N, C-alpha and C positions, 0 to 999 in steps of 0.2 A: 730473778733479781739482777739489777744492773750494778756492776762494780766499776767504780771510777777512782782515779788518783788525782789529787789536787794539792796546790801549794798552800791553801788557806782553809780553815774549817768553816763549814756552813751547812746547816741542816736543822730540822725540827728537833733533833737530839744530837748532842755532842758527848763523846766518851773520851775521857782521859785515863791514863794508866799510872798506877802507883806500885812501888816496890816495898817489900817487907824488909826494913833495915834493922840493924842491931840496936839502934837507938830510937826506933819508931818508924812511922811511915815516911818514905822518900818518894817525892813526886817526880813524874817524868817531864818530858819536854812539852812546850807549846801551851802552857796554861794561860788562859785569858785573864785579863785584869780582874781582880776580885775573887777569882776562883780559889786560889790557895788559901786565902784567909777564911773563906766559907768552908772549905774542906777541913781546915784545922779546927774550926769551931765545932763542926759536926763530930769529928773524931774525938775531940775533947769532951763531948757531951755523952760519953759512954756508948758510942754506936757499936762498939765491938769490932770496928774495921781496923785491921792491922796491915793490910796490903797483901794478905795471903792469896794464893791463886784461887780464883773463882769468887772472891768476895766482891760485892757490888754495893755502892752507896749512891743513891739516886736523889736528885733535887728537882722538884716540879716547879716550873715557872719561876726560876730565880731571878731576883731583881738585878743581879750583876751580869746577866747574860741575855742575848737576844734569842737564844734557843728556848724552846718550850720546856725542855728537860735536859739536865746535865747529869752524867754518870761518872763516878770514879771507880775504876776497875782494878782490882788487885791482880798482880801477876807473880807474886812470890819474890824470892830473893834474886837480886839483879844478876848475880854471878851464875846462877843456876838455870835461868830460863833459857830454853832452846826453841827451835822452830816450832815444835809441837806445842810448847807452852804459849807461844804467840798465836798460833792457830786457835787454841782453846779460848784465849782471851778475846779474840775477835768473835768467836762463835758464841761465847757467853752473853755478849752484848746483844747480838742479833736474836738469840733465843729469848732474851728478856723483852725485847721491843717488837718482836715480829707481829704480834696482834695488839699492840698498845695504842694504836691510832697514829703513832708517828710514821711519817711517810719517807723522810730522808734522815740519814744518820752520817755523822762524820766521826771517824776514828782518828784520834790524835795520839799516835805512839811515837817512838823514836823516829827521827827523820830518815833513817837508814832505808834504802830502797828495798833491800832483801826482807827486812822485817815488815815493811808495808805490804809486800807480796804475801807473806805468811798470814798477816792479819786479814787480808782480802780473801785468801783461800779458806780460812776458818769461817769467816762470815758467810761465804757462799754455801759451804756444807751445812751450816746451821739453818739456812733458809729453806732447805728441802722439805716439801710437804706432798703427801700423796692424797690429794683432795678431789681427783677427777670424778669420783662417784658420790661425793657429798653434795647432792644437788640442792638440799634445803638448808645449808649451813647459813646461820644468821650473820649479818654484816660484821658484827663486833667480834666474831670468831674467825673471820677470814683475815689472812695476812694483810696488814696495811703497809708494811715496810717494803718499799720498792727500789730504793737507791741507797747504796752504801759508798761513801767517799772516804778514802784513806789518805791522810795528809802525809806528804813526803817532800823532801828537798829535791828529789829527782823523779818527776812523774813519768818521764820517758823510760828511765831505768826500771822503775817499779813495774811498768806495764810489760817490759821485756821479761823481768824475773817472774811475773805472774803468768805469762803465757803458757808454759808447760804445766803449771798448777791448775790453770783453767781447763786444759786438756784432760788432766787427771780427774778434776771435778766432774766434767761431763761424763766420763766413764763411770764414776761412782754414782752419779745421779741415775744413769741408765740402769746400772745393776740394782740399785734400790727399787726402782720402778718395776723391773721385772720380777723381783722377789715379792713385791707387794700386790702384783696383779692377781685378780681372782682366777681360779682354775677354769671357770666357764669362759673366760676371755683368752687366757694364755694356755694353750695346749700345744703339743709338739708341732702341729702344722702351722698354727698362727705364730708360734715362737720362731719357727724357721723362716716365716715370711718377714718378720721384723728383722731378723739377722740378714736376710737377703738385701733389705733396704740400705744396709750399711756399706754396700759397695760404692755408694756416692762419696764416701770418705777416702777411697783409694784402696780399700781392702779387696783382696780377691776372695770371693765367696763361692763355695761349692756345697751343694745340698744333696745328700744321698737319701733316696726314699727307700721304702721297704723292699721292693724288687731288687734294687741295686745292692742293698745290704744282704739280702738272701743269697744273691749270686756270689757274694764274697764269703758266704758261710757264717754270718754273724748270728748264729742261733742263740747265743747268750744274751745279746741285747734284745733281739726280736722277741724272745720268750717273755721278757718282762712286760712288753707292751701289747701282747696278743689278746688280752681281755679288754682292751680299750677300743672305742670307736674312732679315736684319733690315731692316724698312722704315725709310727715312730720315724724319727729323722736323725741323721748324723750330719751336723753342719761343720764346715771347715772355713775358718777365717785366716787368710794369710797376709802378712805384711812383710814385704821385702825392702827393707830400708838400708841394708848394708851395701857398702861399695861393691862387694862380691855378692852378686845376686844368687849365686850357685852355692854359697857357703851353707853348711848345715844349719838349720834353724833351732832355736829353743822351741819346745812343744809345750803348750799349756792345755791341759785336758780337764774338762768339767763335767760333773754329773748333772744331768738336766731332767730330773723326774718332776714334771710339771704338777702332778698331784700324786701322792702316795697313800693310797687306802690300805696298803699292806697286801693287797690281792686277796687270794684265798685265805692266807694267814692274816685275817683282817685285824687292823689296829683297834684299840679301844676308842669309843666315840669321843670322850673328852679330849680336846686338844687336837683332834684329827684335822680341824680347819687349818692348823698351822702347817700342814703338809703341803700346802700350796707353795711353801718356800723350800721344798726339797730339791729345787733346781738352783739353789744358791751358789753351788760351785760353778755351774755354767754361767750364771749371771756375772760372777767375778771374772771369768775368762773373757766373756763378751765385752764387759766394761773395760778391762785391761787392753784389749785389742783396739777399742775405740780411742783410749788414751794414747796408745802408741801411734796410731794413725794421725790423730789430731796434732800431736807434737812432732810428727815425722821423725820418729826414733830411728837412729842409724843402726838398726839390727834387723836380722831376719827372724821372724817369730811367726809360729803357726798356732792357732787356737782351734781346738776340736771339742765339740760338745755333743754328747749323746742325749737326745730328747725322747722321752718316753712318758707314758701315763700308766701307772700301775693300778689296775681296777679288777674287781671280782666279776666274773662272767662265765658263762658256759664254755667259752673258748679260753679262759684264763689258764695260766700256768699253775700246776698243782704241786703240792709237796709230794715228793716221790718221783717227779719227772726227772729225766736225764737229758741235758741239752749239750750240743756240740758247739764249741766256741770257734771263732775264725782262726784261732791259733792251732786248732785241731785237738784241743784238750776237752774231755768230757766233764761235765759238772752235774753232780747229784743235788737236786733242789730239795732241801730239807725245810726251808722257810721262805715263802715268797716275799716276805718283808725284808729279807736281806738282798734287795734287788739292785742297789746302786753299784755294788761291786761287779754284778753281772753286766751292767751297762758299760762300766769302765773297762772290763776285760777286753771287749771287742774294740772299743775306741783306742785303747792302748796299743793293741795289735796293729790297727790301721795307721796310727801315728808313726809307729816304728817302720812298718813296711813301706809306707808311702813316702815318708820324709827323712828317714834316718837321722833323727834329731841328735844334737850334741848333748842335750839334757832334756828331761821331762819333769814337769811339776803338774801333779793332778790335784784338784780340789773337789771336796765332796762333803755334803752334809751326811756323813756315812753312818755314824753310830750314836745312839743315846749314851753309850758307855763313855764317850769322851767328855760329855757333860758331867757325868758322875765324877770323873777324874779331875777335870779342870774347870768346871763351871762355865761361865760366860766370859771369862777374862782372857783366856788363851785358846788358840787352836792347837790341836795336836800335830806334831811334825814327826814323820817317819821317813827315813832315808837310808839308802845303801851307799852314801857318799858323804864323807865328813865335810868336804869343801862346800858342797852345795847346801848341806844342812847349816853350816856356819854362815853362809851368805844369807840364807832365809832368816836365821835368827837375828842377824844384824839389821836386815831390811825391815823386819817386823818391829824391832825396837825403835828404830828411827821414825817409822811411820805410824806408830801407835796401834799396830796390829801384831801384838806379841804372839809368839809361838813357843811351844815347850816340846823339846825333843823327847820322844818316847822310844823304847827299844823295839827291835825286830830281831828274829833269830829262829833257828831250827826247832827249838823247844815249842815255840808257839805255832810254827808252821805245821807240825805233826797233828795239831788238832783238826786240820782240814783233810786229812787222809780219809778216803772212802773205801768201802769194801766192794763197791759195785761200779765205780767210776774213777776217773783220774783224781777227782777231789769233790768235796761237798762245799756248799756255800756258806755254812756256819760251822763253828766249833762247839765246845761246851760253853757254859755261861761265864766262864772266867776270861779276863783280858779281852773283852769283845772288840775294843777299838784296835788292839794290836793284831788280833786274828783277821780283822777286816783288812788291815794294811798288808798282812802276809798274803791274803788272797790276791790282792792287786799285784803284789811283788811277783807272784807266780807267772804273770803275763809280761814281765819286764825281761828283755833279752839279756843274756849274760854279758856283763861289762858295760851295760847301759847305765848312765848316771840318772838317778831317779829320786824324786821326793813326793811324798803324799801328805797333804794337809787335810785333816778331818776338821771341818768348820761347823759341825753341827751346833756348837755352842755359841758361835759368833756370827753366823750369817743373819740371824734375826734375834732380837732380844725383847722379851715382853715388858721389861722396865729398863730404863737407861738414864744414868745421870751424866753421861759424857756429852757435853754440848756439841761435839762434832757429829754425833750420830742421832738419828731419829729414834722413835720409840719402838720401831719394829724392824723392817728390812734395813740392814746397815750398809749393804754394799761391800761388806768385808771381803778383802782379797785383791781389790783393784790396786790399792796402794802398795801392798807388799810386792805384788808382781811388777808393777811399773818401776818401783825402786830397784828391784832385782835386776831387771833388764838394763836400767840406766846406769847402774854402778858396775855391772860385770859383763855385759854382752853387747855393748854398742861399740862401733868403730872408734 
């Protein structure tokens, strides 16, 4: 979709915005002649429109406008609307009109350049579709809307404000696409190839294959993928944007299980197709690195993703196996479906050994238990550092990717003690998401600042009424990571 900024509204469709006032609906700026009177008549005719956030009032072929259709969009109370609210306002219009037949849309909000940029950002996110494999889609079900023009008093200023948001949108779109790709297309090897192509953005890319990881002793990661025909990979994406190129980076670590059958501990058949999204943590990291590179962030950041496919096979890892991690710790495998933590163990070790990061944030679709606890509204946050945890909480709130802090501690950690190895990969059935975080924490060096985000409930959503997100792969994590870096780790 093409995003433009203009001084005057023009398009097949024009959307105006209205506020929920104490004495009734309050109209925004830029109404064309005849519009307010028509809106008042419609509201007075018991339309139920009060200007609340997300409400829409649509007019087809109005005689008082040259546009084919005009919309009035509620944004809530004027004093309470924030950037996220304006994004959702722009997104709600695009979602309404995307396959309506309208080809061009003008959004007439406040003339403020910053608000115009937020409207444009929301419009772009709402336009995302994963249609590449829908070869027989009927014309009326294909997106018609191709251009969104946002009206503002400062078109140059709005373009400047939108530039970093466009970079973020590109990262989100890539993350969504990766999560949605079918597992027969996206496996560890093809995923690594796609990551390698990102070098054209200025990212330094390094890919470790199985022999390279075996030489480093990464038996924990390699054990997960040994039942797959696709070779496992560890991909490193580095962005050195700080003035001090040698300054310690922030490390972003992602779980990239391109398909998780559960291995020998086979998952139930219903819903197994969704396990193509078990690489959502890695997609968030890759998308965030794209956003940082596109906007030329003034920070040193390294993204590391462990890419494996967990399949049952004669060569597959078995319950009862004991593997040796690169950190030199042995792990008793009691359930091959608790595989993501095994991948992260070796990637975390490599991140610390190779880059000595100032902080580590890992993201993983780690446990179904986090969905039981938090549903699809919040990701779980686990951390050994209050400052980093608070930063993630604040970043998530601003960006509409909320997290909820969960506890960690020795009482949970004891569940992982094994009688025949340094640890086992699962505990008992209680506090599953916490125990998963405790496992990862065992591979964090003493004194290292670390946070873990369990995004099993947010990386994909089977149903979604948020206009900023599609119905499945959300690209969750790009926004919170980009905001975290922008607010706390740039020069």
